[in-house]
C-alpha positions as CSV (number, residue, x, y, z in Angstrom):
1,X,0.1,0.1,-0.2
2,X,2.9,2.5,0.7
3,X,4.4,1.9,-2.6
4,X,0.8,2.6,-4.3
5,X,0.7,5.6,-2.5
6,X,3.6,7.1,-3.2
7,X,3.5,6.0,-6.9
8,X,0.2,8.2,-7.1
9,X,1.1,11.0,-4.9
10,X,4.1,11.1,-7.6
11,X,2.1,11.0,-10.2
12,X,0.0,13.8,-9.2
13,X,2.6,16.3,-8.1
14,X,4.1,15.5,-11.4
15,X,1.0,16.6,-13.7
16,X,1.2,19.6,-11.5
17,X,4.5,20.9,-12.1
18,X,3.9,20.5,-15.6
19,X,0.7,22.0,-15.8
20,X,2.6,24.9,-13.8
21,X,5.6,25.2,-15.7
22,X,3.5,25.0,-19.5
23,X,6.6,24.5,-21.3
24,X,7.1,22.2,-23.8
25,X,10.0,19.3,-22.8
26,X,11.2,19.2,-26.6
27,X,12.6,23.3,-25.9
28,X,12.9,23.2,-22.4
29,X,16.7,23.9,-22.9
30,X,16.2,26.9,-25.1
31,X,15.9,29.6,-22.7
32,X,15.1,32.5,-25.0
33,X,12.4,31.0,-26.3
34,X,10.7,29.8,-23.2
35,X,11.2,33.7,-21.8
36,X,9.4,35.1,-25.0
37,X,6.3,32.2,-24.7
38,X,5.7,33.0,-20.9
39,X,6.2,36.6,-21.4
40,X,2.9,36.1,-24.6
41,X,1.2,33.8,-22.2
42,X,1.3,36.5,-19.4
43,X,0.4,39.8,-21.6
44,X,-3.0,37.5,-23.3
45,X,-4.5,37.8,-20.2
46,X,-4.2,41.6,-20.0
47,X,-4.9,42.7,-23.5
48,X,-8.2,43.2,-25.0
49,X,-9.2,39.8,-27.4
50,X,-7.2,37.9,-25.5
51,X,-8.0,33.9,-24.3
52,X,-10.7,34.3,-22.0
53,X,-9.6,31.5,-19.5
54,X,-8.4,31.3,-15.9
55,X,-5.7,33.7,-16.2
56,X,-8.0,36.3,-17.8
57,X,-11.0,36.2,-15.5
58,X,-8.2,36.7,-12.9
59,X,-7.4,39.8,-14.0
60,X,-11.0,41.1,-15.0
61,X,-11.8,40.0,-11.1
62,X,-9.4,42.5,-10.3
63,X,-7.1,39.7,-8.7
64,X,-3.8,40.8,-8.7
65,X,-1.7,37.6,-9.2
66,X,-0.7,35.8,-12.7
67,X,-2.0,32.1,-13.8
68,X,1.4,30.5,-12.6
69,X,0.6,32.1,-9.0
70,X,-2.4,31.0,-8.9
71,X,-1.8,27.6,-9.7
72,X,1.0,27.5,-7.4
73,X,-1.5,28.6,-4.7
74,X,-3.8,26.4,-5.6
75,X,-1.3,23.4,-5.7
76,X,-0.5,24.3,-2.5
77,X,-3.7,24.0,-0.8
78,X,-4.2,20.4,-3.0
79,X,-1.0,19.0,-1.6
80,X,-1.5,19.7,2.0
81,X,-5.4,18.2,1.7
82,X,-3.5,14.8,0.0
83,X,-1.0,15.1,3.0
84,X,-3.8,15.5,5.5
85,X,-5.8,12.4,3.4
86,X,-2.7,10.5,3.8
87,X,-1.1,10.9,7.2
88,X,-4.1,11.4,9.3
89,X,-6.8,8.9,7.2
90,X,-4.1,6.7,5.7
91,X,-5.9,7.1,2.4
92,X,-3.7,7.3,-0.8
93,X,-6.6,7.3,-3.2
94,X,-8.2,10.2,-1.5
95,X,-5.2,12.3,-1.4
96,X,-4.5,11.6,-5.0
97,X,-8.3,12.5,-5.8
98,X,-8.2,15.8,-3.1
99,X,-5.1,17.5,-4.6
100,X,-6.9,16.7,-8.3
101,X,-9.9,18.5,-7.2
102,X,-8.5,20.9,-5.0
103,X,-7.1,22.5,-8.4
104,X,-10.5,21.7,-10.5
105,X,-12.5,23.3,-7.8
106,X,-9.8,26.5,-7.4
107,X,-10.7,27.0,-11.8
108,X,-14.2,26.2,-11.4
109,X,-14.6,28.8,-8.4
110,X,-12.9,31.2,-10.7
111,X,-15.3,30.9,-13.4
112,X,-18.3,31.0,-10.8
113,X,-17.1,34.3,-9.6
114,X,-16.2,35.6,-13.3
115,X,-19.7,34.7,-14.0
116,X,-21.4,36.5,-11.2
117,X,-19.5,39.6,-11.8
118,X,-20.8,39.3,-15.9
119,X,-24.5,38.9,-14.4
120,X,-23.5,42.2,-12.4
121,X,-23.1,43.7,-15.6
122,X,-26.0,42.3,-17.5
123,X,-28.6,43.9,-14.9
124,X,-26.3,47.3,-15.2
125,X,-26.5,47.4,-18.8
126,X,-30.0,47.6,-19.2
127,X,-30.5,50.9,-16.9
128,X,-26.9,52.3,-18.5
129,X,-28.0,52.3,-22.0
130,X,-31.6,53.2,-21.1
131,X,-29.6,56.4,-19.6
132,X,-27.3,56.7,-22.2
133,X,-30.1,56.9,-25.2
134,X,-31.7,59.9,-23.4
135,X,-28.4,61.7,-22.8
136,X,-27.2,61.4,-26.1
137,X,-30.4,62.5,-28.1
138,X,-30.0,66.0,-25.9
139,X,-27.0,66.3,-26.2
140,X,-25.7,64.7,-29.1
141,X,-22.0,63.9,-27.6
142,X,-21.3,60.3,-26.8
143,X,-18.1,60.5,-25.3
144,X,-19.7,63.0,-22.7
145,X,-22.9,60.7,-22.2
146,X,-20.8,58.0,-21.8
147,X,-19.0,60.0,-18.8
148,X,-22.6,61.3,-17.0
149,X,-23.6,57.4,-17.3
150,X,-20.6,56.1,-15.8
151,X,-21.0,58.7,-12.8
152,X,-24.4,57.1,-11.9
153,X,-23.8,53.4,-12.6
154,X,-22.1,51.0,-9.8
155,X,-19.2,48.7,-10.2
156,X,-17.8,47.0,-12.2
157,X,-19.9,48.8,-15.3
158,X,-18.8,52.1,-13.8
159,X,-14.9,51.5,-14.2
160,X,-15.4,50.2,-17.8
161,X,-17.2,53.3,-18.8
162,X,-14.8,55.3,-17.1
163,X,-11.8,53.6,-19.1
164,X,-13.5,54.1,-22.4
165,X,-13.9,57.9,-21.6
166,X,-10.2,58.0,-20.6
167,X,-9.0,56.1,-23.5
168,X,-10.8,58.5,-25.5
169,X,-9.1,61.3,-23.9
170,X,-5.8,60.0,-24.2
171,X,-6.1,60.1,-28.3
172,X,-7.3,56.4,-29.0
173,X,-10.0,56.6,-31.6
174,X,-13.7,56.0,-30.1
175,X,-14.5,53.1,-32.4
176,X,-11.8,51.4,-30.8
177,X,-12.3,52.2,-27.4
178,X,-15.6,51.0,-27.5
179,X,-14.3,47.5,-29.1
180,X,-12.2,47.1,-26.2
181,X,-14.9,48.1,-23.7
182,X,-16.7,45.3,-25.4
183,X,-13.9,42.4,-25.2
184,X,-13.5,43.8,-21.3
185,X,-16.9,43.3,-20.4
186,X,-17.4,39.9,-22.3
187,X,-21.0,41.0,-22.4
188,X,-22.9,40.5,-25.5
189,X,-25.6,43.2,-24.9
190,X,-22.5,45.8,-25.2
191,X,-20.9,44.0,-28.0
192,X,-24.3,44.6,-29.9
193,X,-24.4,48.4,-28.4
194,X,-20.8,48.9,-29.7
195,X,-21.9,47.3,-33.3
196,X,-25.2,49.1,-33.5
197,X,-23.1,52.7,-32.7
198,X,-20.5,51.5,-35.3
199,X,-22.9,51.0,-38.2
200,X,-25.1,54.2,-36.6
201,X,-22.3,56.3,-37.2
202,X,-21.3,54.7,-40.5
203,X,-24.5,54.9,-42.2
204,X,-25.8,58.1,-40.5
205,X,-28.7,57.1,-38.9
206,X,-29.9,58.1,-35.3
207,X,-27.6,56.6,-33.1
208,X,-30.1,57.4,-30.0
209,X,-32.7,55.2,-31.1
210,X,-30.4,52.4,-32.0
211,X,-29.3,52.5,-28.3
212,X,-32.5,52.8,-27.0
213,X,-33.6,49.7,-28.9
214,X,-30.7,47.7,-27.6
215,X,-31.9,48.7,-24.1
216,X,-35.5,47.3,-24.6
217,X,-34.1,44.0,-26.1
218,X,-31.9,43.7,-23.2
219,X,-35.3,44.4,-20.4
220,X,-37.4,41.4,-22.3
221,X,-34.3,39.2,-22.6
222,X,-33.8,39.8,-18.3
223,X,-37.6,39.6,-17.6
224,X,-37.4,36.1,-19.6
225,X,-34.5,34.9,-17.4
226,X,-35.8,35.9,-13.7
227,X,-39.1,33.9,-14.8
228,X,-37.0,30.9,-15.7
229,X,-34.5,31.8,-12.7
230,X,-37.8,31.5,-10.1
231,X,-38.8,28.5,-11.7
232,X,-35.5,26.5,-11.0
233,X,-34.7,28.3,-7.5
234,X,-36.6,25.3,-5.8
235,X,-34.1,22.9,-7.7
236,X,-31.3,24.6,-6.5
237,X,-32.0,24.7,-3.0
238,X,-32.7,20.5,-3.1
239,X,-29.5,20.4,-4.5
240,X,-27.4,22.8,-2.2
241,X,-29.2,21.2,0.6
242,X,-27.8,17.8,-0.7
243,X,-24.3,19.1,-0.8
244,X,-24.7,20.7,2.7
245,X,-26.2,17.2,4.4
246,X,-23.5,14.6,2.4
247,X,-20.8,15.7,4.7
248,X,-22.6,16.5,7.5
249,X,-23.6,12.7,8.0
250,X,-20.6,11.6,6.9
251,X,-18.6,13.9,10.2
252,X,-21.5,12.6,12.1
253,X,-20.5,8.8,11.2
254,X,-17.3,9.5,11.7
255,X,-17.5,10.9,15.2
256,X,-20.3,8.8,16.5
257,X,-19.4,5.6,15.3
258,X,-15.9,3.9,16.3
259,X,-17.0,0.9,14.1
260,X,-17.7,2.8,11.1
261,X,-14.4,5.1,11.7
262,X,-12.5,1.6,11.9
263,X,-14.2,0.6,8.7
264,X,-13.7,3.7,6.8
265,X,-9.6,4.1,7.5
266,X,-8.4,0.7,7.6
267,X,-10.6,-1.2,4.8
268,X,-9.8,-0.9,1.2
269,X,-14.2,-0.5,0.7
270,X,-13.8,2.2,3.3
271,X,-11.0,4.4,1.7
272,X,-12.9,4.0,-1.5
273,X,-16.4,4.9,0.0
274,X,-14.4,7.9,1.5
275,X,-12.9,8.5,-1.9
276,X,-16.2,8.2,-3.8
277,X,-18.1,10.7,-1.4
278,X,-15.2,13.3,-2.3
279,X,-16.1,12.8,-5.8
280,X,-19.9,12.8,-5.8
281,X,-19.8,16.2,-3.4
282,X,-17.7,17.9,-6.2
283,X,-19.3,16.5,-9.5
284,X,-22.7,17.9,-7.4
285,X,-21.2,21.3,-7.0
286,X,-20.1,21.4,-10.6
287,X,-23.4,20.6,-11.7
288,X,-25.1,23.3,-10.1
289,X,-22.0,26.1,-10.6
290,X,-21.7,25.2,-14.3
291,X,-23.7,27.5,-16.9
292,X,-26.9,26.8,-17.6
293,X,-30.0,27.6,-19.8
294,X,-30.6,30.6,-17.8
295,X,-27.3,32.2,-18.5
296,X,-27.4,31.6,-21.5
297,X,-30.3,33.9,-22.6
């Protein structure tokens, strides 16, 4: 058993190390090439149009660490749980699963937080575009309207609108600043707004009417989303209750039943059961937190 445990832990740590380094083994001796590749991989999270993976999402969430640091922290937490599982519970299977699931959970939690941020922008976009349409119809100045709307908008959309104004004042073309804004916001309604403004300016149509129409479309879609959320809220509560009761039941058995605790710690079947509980908990959490039909609206 110790040999199997060491082999499994070695494989898990090796996989973590390879993911952390993100290096091509064939080119590992070419330090200059690797340095450039690393710089490019870090830069892609900082520029509009970059790949929207975990590193990009961390940057948009305002987390001031790179992806490698994030992976190191998550891996360290996973390694700690693996050591506890191996030393305290004498369960090599749970040790490996704990390490892997900790990394998967960390990535999944970033995605959950990022989608919550997007949901806030969804809610803010309707009101902001309605205000923008009204102001633009009066002033005829889109940049000044964006500035005024940003003053009455909460975070995170407030900072995004302010950045558009700041980039324009710094000399960037308004169309480019708006496209960059759409990339950062990662919101299809804002993308539709930017495209509508660009086409309206190009063909000379009434931009305020275009913005107003987009805002009404967003409002209708959000009403439908709220109705679907209300219908599925009961299902989510049931699954969340399951996520809470399973570990509580396992903890109760562990504390109040010495015989069951002995079986779970020292028998192969018990070790497998504990590992299966951890996997089931993660799968249930993942299925309830992943992007669903409601969020696709």
